[in-house]
The first five atom37 places (N, CA, C, CB, O) and aatype in JSON, in Angstrom:
{
  "aatype": [20, 20, 20, 20, 20, 20, 20, 20, 20, 20, 20, 20, 20, 20, 20, 20, 20, 20, 20, 20, 20, 20, 20, 20, 20, 20, 20, 20, 20, 20, 20, 20, 20, 20, 20, 20, 20, 20, 20, 20, 20, 20, 20, 20, 20, 20, 20, 20, 20, 20, 20, 20, 20, 20, 20, 20, 20, 20, 20, 20, 20, 20, 20, 20, 20, 20, 20, 20, 20, 20, 20, 20, 20, 20, 20, 20, 20, 20, 20, 20, 20, 20, 20, 20, 20, 20],
  "atom_mask": [
    [1, 1, 1, 1, 1],
    [1, 1, 1, 1, 1],
    [1, 1, 1, 1, 1],
    [1, 1, 1, 1, 1],
    [1, 1, 1, 1, 1],
    [1, 1, 1, 1, 1],
    [1, 1, 1, 1, 1],
    [1, 1, 1, 1, 1],
    [1, 1, 1, 1, 1],
    [1, 1, 1, 1, 1],
    [1, 1, 1, 1, 1],
    [1, 1, 1, 1, 1],
    [1, 1, 1, 1, 1],
    [1, 1, 1, 1, 1],
    [1, 1, 1, 1, 1],
    [1, 1, 1, 1, 1],
    [1, 1, 1, 1, 1],
    [1, 1, 1, 1, 1],
    [1, 1, 1, 1, 1],
    [1, 1, 1, 1, 1],
    [1, 1, 1, 1, 1],
    [1, 1, 1, 1, 1],
    [1, 1, 1, 1, 1],
    [1, 1, 1, 1, 1],
    [1, 1, 1, 1, 1],
    [1, 1, 1, 1, 1],
    [1, 1, 1, 1, 1],
    [1, 1, 1, 1, 1],
    [1, 1, 1, 1, 1],
    [1, 1, 1, 1, 1],
    [1, 1, 1, 1, 1],
    [1, 1, 1, 1, 1],
    [1, 1, 1, 1, 1],
    [1, 1, 1, 1, 1],
    [1, 1, 1, 1, 1],
    [1, 1, 1, 1, 1],
    [1, 1, 1, 1, 1],
    [1, 1, 1, 1, 1],
    [1, 1, 1, 1, 1],
    [1, 1, 1, 1, 1],
    [1, 1, 1, 1, 1],
    [1, 1, 1, 1, 1],
    [1, 1, 1, 1, 1],
    [1, 1, 1, 1, 1],
    [1, 1, 1, 1, 1],
    [1, 1, 1, 1, 1],
    [1, 1, 1, 1, 1],
    [1, 1, 1, 1, 1],
    [1, 1, 1, 1, 1],
    [1, 1, 1, 1, 1],
    [1, 1, 1, 1, 1],
    [1, 1, 1, 1, 1],
    [1, 1, 1, 1, 1],
    [1, 1, 1, 1, 1],
    [1, 1, 1, 1, 1],
    [1, 1, 1, 1, 1],
    [1, 1, 1, 1, 1],
    [1, 1, 1, 1, 1],
    [1, 1, 1, 1, 1],
    [1, 1, 1, 1, 1],
    [1, 1, 1, 1, 1],
    [1, 1, 1, 1, 1],
    [1, 1, 1, 1, 1],
    [1, 1, 1, 1, 1],
    [1, 1, 1, 1, 1],
    [1, 1, 1, 1, 1],
    [1, 1, 1, 1, 1],
    [1, 1, 1, 1, 1],
    [1, 1, 1, 1, 1],
    [1, 1, 1, 1, 1],
    [1, 1, 1, 1, 1],
    [1, 1, 1, 1, 1],
    [1, 1, 1, 1, 1],
    [1, 1, 1, 1, 1],
    [1, 1, 1, 1, 1],
    [1, 1, 1, 1, 1],
    [1, 1, 1, 1, 1],
    [1, 1, 1, 1, 1],
    [1, 1, 1, 1, 1],
    [1, 1, 1, 1, 1],
    [1, 1, 1, 1, 1],
    [1, 1, 1, 1, 1],
    [1, 1, 1, 1, 1],
    [1, 1, 1, 1, 1],
    [1, 1, 1, 1, 1],
    [1, 1, 1, 1, 1]
  ],
  "atom_positions": [
    [[0.87, -1.17, -0.01], [0.05, 0.07, 0.03], [0.84, 1.25, 0.06], [-0.83, 0.11, 1.17], [1.71, 1.42, 0.91]],
    [[0.54, 2.16, -0.95], [1.3, 3.38, -1.01], [0.71, 4.39, 0.01], [1.27, 3.96, -2.45], [-0.51, 4.31, 0.12]],
    [[1.29, 5.24, 0.72], [0.87, 6.25, 1.59], [1.48, 7.51, 1.33], [1.1, 5.9, 2.89], [2.39, 7.56, 0.5]],
    [[1.1, 8.52, 1.91], [1.63, 10.09, 1.93], [1.58, 10.58, 3.38], [0.65, 11.18, 0.96], [0.61, 10.47, 4.13]],
    [[2.84, 11.17, 3.68], [3.12, 11.53, 5.07], [3.59, 13.15, 4.91], [4.36, 10.45, 5.78], [4.42, 13.5, 4.07]],
    [[3.0, 13.98, 5.74], [3.43, 15.29, 5.81], [3.95, 15.41, 7.23], [2.32, 16.3, 5.45], [3.33, 15.05, 8.23]],
    [[5.31, 16.01, 7.19], [6.25, 15.98, 8.43], [6.45, 17.53, 8.65], [7.81, 15.09, 8.16], [6.74, 18.31, 7.74]],
    [[6.28, 17.84, 9.85], [6.75, 19.24, 10.35], [7.7, 19.26, 11.57], [5.51, 20.08, 10.74], [7.22, 19.24, 12.7]],
    [[9.02, 19.29, 11.37], [10.06, 19.11, 12.55], [10.16, 20.62, 13.09], [11.7, 18.46, 11.99], [10.26, 21.61, 12.37]],
    [[10.11, 20.6, 14.38], [9.93, 21.88, 15.19], [10.96, 21.83, 16.33], [8.39, 22.04, 15.79], [10.63, 21.53, 17.48]],
    [[12.18, 22.11, 15.99], [13.18, 22.16, 17.27], [12.91, 23.35, 18.09], [14.75, 22.23, 16.86], [12.72, 24.41, 17.5]],
    [[12.86, 23.31, 19.44], [12.47, 24.3, 20.36], [13.83, 24.98, 20.87], [11.59, 23.65, 21.54], [14.06, 25.1, 22.07]],
    [[14.64, 25.38, 19.98], [15.92, 26.05, 20.22], [16.29, 27.15, 19.36], [16.93, 25.15, 20.15], [15.62, 27.27, 18.33]],
    [[17.26, 28.0, 19.58], [17.81, 28.98, 18.72], [18.22, 28.57, 17.48], [18.81, 29.57, 19.27], [17.83, 29.21, 16.5]],
    [[19.0, 27.52, 17.32], [19.6, 27.09, 15.96], [18.82, 26.07, 15.38], [21.04, 26.56, 16.05], [19.33, 25.02, 15.01]],
    [[17.52, 26.33, 15.25], [16.56, 25.27, 14.71], [16.71, 25.03, 13.28], [15.12, 25.65, 14.95], [16.47, 23.92, 12.8]],
    [[17.11, 26.03, 12.57], [17.21, 25.8, 11.14], [18.29, 24.66, 10.85], [17.6, 27.16, 10.4], [17.98, 23.85, 9.98]],
    [[19.43, 24.54, 11.44], [20.45, 23.62, 11.34], [19.84, 22.15, 11.45], [21.5, 23.93, 12.42], [20.23, 21.22, 10.74]],
    [[18.95, 22.07, 12.32], [18.37, 20.6, 12.79], [17.36, 20.41, 11.71], [17.6, 20.51, 14.43], [17.23, 19.28, 11.23]],
    [[16.65, 21.38, 11.3], [15.47, 21.08, 10.16], [16.26, 20.64, 8.85], [14.43, 22.58, 9.78], [15.8, 19.73, 8.16]],
    [[17.44, 21.26, 8.5], [18.14, 20.94, 7.21], [18.67, 19.63, 7.35], [19.27, 21.92, 6.84], [18.74, 18.92, 6.35]],
    [[19.13, 19.13, 8.69], [19.8, 17.98, 8.77], [18.83, 16.88, 8.7], [20.62, 17.94, 9.93], [19.19, 15.85, 8.13]],
    [[17.64, 16.95, 9.22], [16.5, 16.17, 9.06], [16.12, 16.03, 7.56], [15.38, 16.75, 9.85], [16.02, 14.9, 7.09]],
    [[15.92, 17.03, 6.86], [15.52, 16.94, 5.6], [16.57, 16.3, 4.52], [15.14, 18.25, 5.28], [16.26, 15.68, 3.5]],
    [[17.96, 16.62, 5.01], [18.88, 15.92, 4.02], [19.02, 14.5, 4.43], [20.3, 16.58, 3.94], [19.51, 13.73, 3.61]],
    [[18.65, 14.06, 5.61], [18.53, 12.74, 5.96], [17.4, 11.98, 5.13], [18.28, 12.68, 7.43], [17.51, 10.94, 4.48]],
    [[16.27, 12.8, 5.32], [14.98, 12.0, 4.31], [15.45, 12.06, 2.71], [13.22, 13.0, 4.43], [15.11, 11.19, 1.9]],
    [[16.13, 13.0, 2.43], [16.28, 13.18, 1.0], [17.41, 11.98, 0.51], [16.81, 14.82, 0.68], [17.53, 11.72, -0.68]],
    [[18.16, 11.33, 1.46], [19.04, 10.27, 1.09], [18.32, 8.91, 0.73], [20.0, 10.05, 2.23], [18.95, 7.98, 0.21]],
    [[17.01, 8.83, 1.01], [16.29, 7.8, 0.76], [15.77, 7.64, -0.86], [15.2, 7.9, 1.73], [15.95, 8.56, -1.66]],
    [[15.22, 6.58, -1.18], [14.74, 6.7, -2.57], [13.31, 7.11, -2.82], [14.93, 5.46, -3.2], [12.69, 6.87, -3.86]],
    [[12.84, 7.75, -1.75], [11.41, 7.96, -1.8], [11.25, 9.35, -2.44], [10.72, 7.86, -0.34], [12.15, 10.18, -2.57]],
    [[9.81, 9.5, -2.87], [9.61, 10.73, -3.38], [9.27, 11.81, -2.38], [8.65, 10.63, -4.32], [8.44, 11.64, -1.5]],
    [[9.99, 12.96, -2.57], [9.96, 13.91, -1.3], [9.73, 15.32, -1.95], [11.47, 13.87, -0.34], [10.45, 15.75, -2.85]],
    [[8.75, 15.94, -1.45], [8.4, 17.3, -1.81], [8.57, 18.12, -0.64], [7.02, 17.43, -2.33], [8.04, 17.78, 0.42]],
    [[9.37, 19.33, -0.75], [9.57, 20.17, 0.37], [8.73, 21.49, 0.14], [11.1, 20.45, 0.56], [8.62, 21.98, -0.98]],
    [[8.16, 22.03, 1.25], [7.53, 23.15, 1.23], [8.04, 24.16, 2.33], [6.17, 22.84, 1.32], [8.87, 23.76, 3.15]],
    [[7.64, 25.28, 2.37], [8.0, 26.32, 3.36], [7.71, 25.77, 4.91], [7.1, 27.68, 3.02], [8.42, 26.01, 5.89]],
    [[6.54, 25.01, 4.9], [6.07, 24.67, 6.31], [6.11, 23.13, 6.67], [4.59, 25.18, 6.49], [5.9, 22.75, 7.82]],
    [[6.4, 22.22, 5.59], [6.53, 20.83, 5.9], [7.22, 20.21, 4.72], [5.17, 20.17, 6.2], [7.45, 20.78, 3.64]],
    [[7.59, 18.72, 5.11], [8.16, 18.03, 3.99], [7.15, 16.84, 3.86], [9.75, 17.58, 4.21], [6.63, 16.25, 4.81]],
    [[6.96, 16.57, 2.46], [5.91, 15.47, 2.2], [6.75, 14.28, 1.61], [4.67, 15.98, 1.09], [7.72, 14.49, 0.87]],
    [[6.37, 13.12, 1.94], [6.99, 11.92, 1.47], [6.01, 11.06, 1.15], [7.89, 11.31, 2.38], [5.01, 10.96, 1.85]],
    [[6.21, 10.27, -0.07], [5.32, 9.41, -0.6], [6.17, 8.13, -0.99], [4.54, 10.07, -1.79], [7.38, 8.11, -1.24]],
    [[5.32, 7.12, -0.98], [5.82, 5.67, -1.12], [5.25, 4.5, -0.58], [6.97, 5.59, -0.66], [4.16, 4.65, -0.02]],
    [[5.76, 3.32, -0.63], [5.3, 2.11, 0.14], [5.21, 2.49, 1.61], [6.29, 0.85, -0.06], [5.98, 3.28, 2.16]],
    [[4.27, 1.89, 2.15], [4.09, 2.08, 3.64], [5.19, 1.66, 4.54], [2.92, 1.36, 4.08], [5.54, 2.41, 5.44]],
    [[5.75, 0.53, 4.36], [6.78, 0.08, 5.07], [8.12, 0.72, 4.76], [6.82, -1.26, 4.9], [8.99, 0.76, 5.63]],
    [[8.3, 1.2, 3.62], [9.6, 1.93, 3.37], [9.63, 3.31, 4.0], [9.86, 2.07, 1.85], [10.6, 3.76, 4.61]],
    [[8.42, 4.0, 3.77], [8.15, 5.24, 4.22], [8.18, 5.31, 5.83], [6.84, 5.66, 3.63], [8.77, 6.24, 6.37]],
    [[7.61, 4.44, 6.51], [7.66, 4.42, 7.93], [8.97, 4.13, 8.45], [6.74, 3.49, 8.44], [9.42, 4.73, 9.43]],
    [[9.65, 3.13, 7.76], [11.08, 2.95, 8.28], [11.87, 4.01, 8.25], [11.77, 2.02, 7.63], [12.57, 4.33, 9.21]],
    [[11.82, 4.74, 6.99], [12.63, 5.84, 6.8], [12.43, 6.98, 7.78], [12.44, 6.28, 5.51], [13.34, 7.65, 8.29]],
    [[11.12, 7.1, 7.99], [10.68, 8.23, 9.07], [11.26, 7.71, 10.37], [8.92, 8.46, 9.23], [11.96, 8.51, 10.99]],
    [[11.11, 6.56, 10.85], [11.52, 5.93, 12.14], [12.97, 6.31, 12.3], [11.31, 4.33, 12.16], [13.37, 6.91, 13.29]],
    [[13.74, 5.93, 11.31], [15.2, 5.92, 11.24], [15.76, 7.5, 11.42], [15.68, 5.23, 9.75], [16.52, 7.82, 12.33]],
    [[15.28, 8.38, 10.47], [15.66, 9.79, 10.5], [15.1, 10.6, 11.82], [15.11, 10.45, 9.15], [15.67, 11.61, 12.24]],
    [[14.01, 10.07, 12.39], [13.48, 10.76, 13.52], [14.41, 10.24, 14.77], [11.83, 10.44, 13.71], [14.73, 11.06, 15.63]],
    [[14.8, 9.01, 14.86], [15.76, 8.54, 15.96], [16.97, 9.44, 15.75], [16.17, 6.9, 15.85], [17.4, 10.15, 16.67]],
    [[17.44, 9.4, 14.71], [18.87, 10.32, 14.53], [18.71, 11.7, 15.16], [19.29, 10.61, 12.86], [19.4, 12.14, 16.07]],
    [[17.67, 12.32, 14.53], [17.58, 13.67, 15.01], [17.24, 13.89, 16.61], [16.51, 14.31, 14.16], [17.69, 14.78, 17.35]],
    [[16.4, 12.9, 16.91], [16.01, 13.1, 18.42], [17.48, 12.81, 19.33], [14.63, 11.87, 18.89], [17.8, 13.4, 20.36]],
    [[18.13, 11.91, 18.74], [19.44, 11.57, 19.58], [20.47, 12.66, 19.65], [20.18, 10.33, 18.99], [21.32, 12.78, 20.53]],
    [[20.29, 13.52, 18.51], [21.35, 14.59, 18.25], [20.97, 15.97, 19.04], [21.46, 14.87, 16.6], [21.8, 16.76, 19.48]],
    [[19.65, 16.1, 19.12], [19.01, 17.2, 19.61], [18.02, 16.98, 20.73], [18.41, 17.79, 18.56], [17.38, 15.96, 20.98]],
    [[18.02, 18.2, 21.39], [17.14, 18.05, 22.6], [15.76, 18.96, 22.23], [18.0, 18.64, 24.06], [15.86, 19.85, 21.39]],
    [[14.64, 18.73, 22.81], [13.44, 19.54, 22.66], [13.0, 19.54, 21.29], [13.65, 20.92, 23.1], [12.85, 20.66, 20.8]],
    [[12.74, 18.55, 20.55], [12.18, 18.64, 19.29], [10.88, 18.01, 19.23], [13.02, 18.1, 18.33], [10.57, 17.06, 19.94]],
    [[10.0, 18.65, 18.21], [8.76, 18.15, 18.2], [8.49, 17.55, 16.63], [7.75, 19.32, 18.68], [8.87, 18.27, 15.71]],
    [[7.98, 16.52, 16.37], [7.82, 15.97, 15.05], [6.35, 15.93, 14.84], [8.48, 14.56, 14.86], [5.82, 15.01, 15.47]],
    [[5.53, 16.68, 14.14], [4.2, 16.56, 13.84], [4.06, 15.74, 12.54], [3.58, 17.93, 13.75], [4.94, 15.82, 11.68]],
    [[3.06, 15.0, 12.37], [2.88, 13.84, 11.19], [1.52, 13.79, 10.94], [3.37, 12.3, 11.57], [0.69, 13.6, 11.82]],
    [[1.21, 14.0, 9.53], [0.04, 13.5, 8.92], [0.19, 12.42, 8.04], [-0.58, 14.45, 8.27], [0.99, 12.46, 7.1]],
    [[-0.67, 11.27, 8.34], [-0.51, 10.21, 7.46], [-1.72, 9.85, 6.69], [-0.05, 9.1, 8.17], [-2.8, 9.66, 7.26]],
    [[-1.57, 9.74, 5.32], [-2.84, 9.4, 4.5], [-2.66, 8.12, 4.0], [-3.15, 10.36, 3.3], [-1.52, 7.81, 3.64]],
    [[-3.66, 7.21, 3.91], [-3.6, 5.96, 3.52], [-3.68, 5.9, 1.93], [-4.67, 5.2, 4.21], [-4.32, 4.97, 1.43]],
    [[-3.14, 6.73, 1.2], [-3.1, 6.68, -0.27], [-2.08, 7.66, -0.84], [-4.48, 6.98, -0.85], [-1.7, 8.65, -0.2]],
    [[-1.68, 7.39, -1.96], [-0.69, 8.23, -2.56], [-1.4, 9.62, -3.1], [0.04, 7.4, -3.75], [-2.3, 9.56, -3.93]],
    [[-0.93, 10.86, -2.56], [-1.56, 12.14, -2.66], [-0.44, 12.97, -3.38], [-2.03, 12.75, -1.19], [-0.47, 14.2, -3.33]],
    [[0.46, 12.34, -4.0], [1.52, 13.06, -4.78], [1.15, 13.84, -6.07], [2.49, 12.08, -5.17], [1.91, 14.72, -6.48]],
    [[0.06, 13.55, -6.67], [-0.44, 14.05, -7.72], [-1.55, 15.16, -7.5], [-0.87, 12.99, -8.43], [-2.1, 15.73, -8.45]],
    [[-1.81, 15.41, -6.23], [-2.77, 16.25, -5.92], [-2.57, 17.71, -6.43], [-2.91, 16.18, -4.55], [-1.51, 18.29, -6.19]],
    [[-3.46, 18.25, -7.05], [-3.31, 19.71, -7.56], [-4.59, 20.51, -7.0], [-3.25, 19.78, -9.33], [-5.75, 20.15, -7.18]],
    [[-4.25, 21.53, -6.37], [-5.59, 22.44, -5.9], [-6.27, 23.04, -7.09], [-5.19, 23.74, -4.89], [-5.59, 23.59, -7.96]],
    [[-7.56, 22.96, -7.2], [-8.43, 23.59, -8.2], [-8.97, 24.72, -7.94], [-9.4, 22.88, -8.54], [-10.05, 25.0, -8.47]],
    [[-8.42, 25.53, -7.15], [-9.15, 26.82, -6.75], [-8.08, 28.07, -6.85], [-9.78, 26.67, -5.12], [-8.44, 29.22, -6.57]]
  ]
}
């Protein structure tokens, strides 16, 4: 099953940009389809592969940083071709 996940990483510290960039670069290293927006990073692909990638990347950034929040929206379908019609 293919899924879509929207992630927003929020480090609660002054040098937050560095932590966000590191997290996104880690996600980019996967073979998954990734779309970055100013407010979130969207990941598309097979359920097991997406969830394993998110798990591994989240564990790495949580181990390196303190006070980090990760918000996730998980859709049970591939929404990568969605285009707003308004």
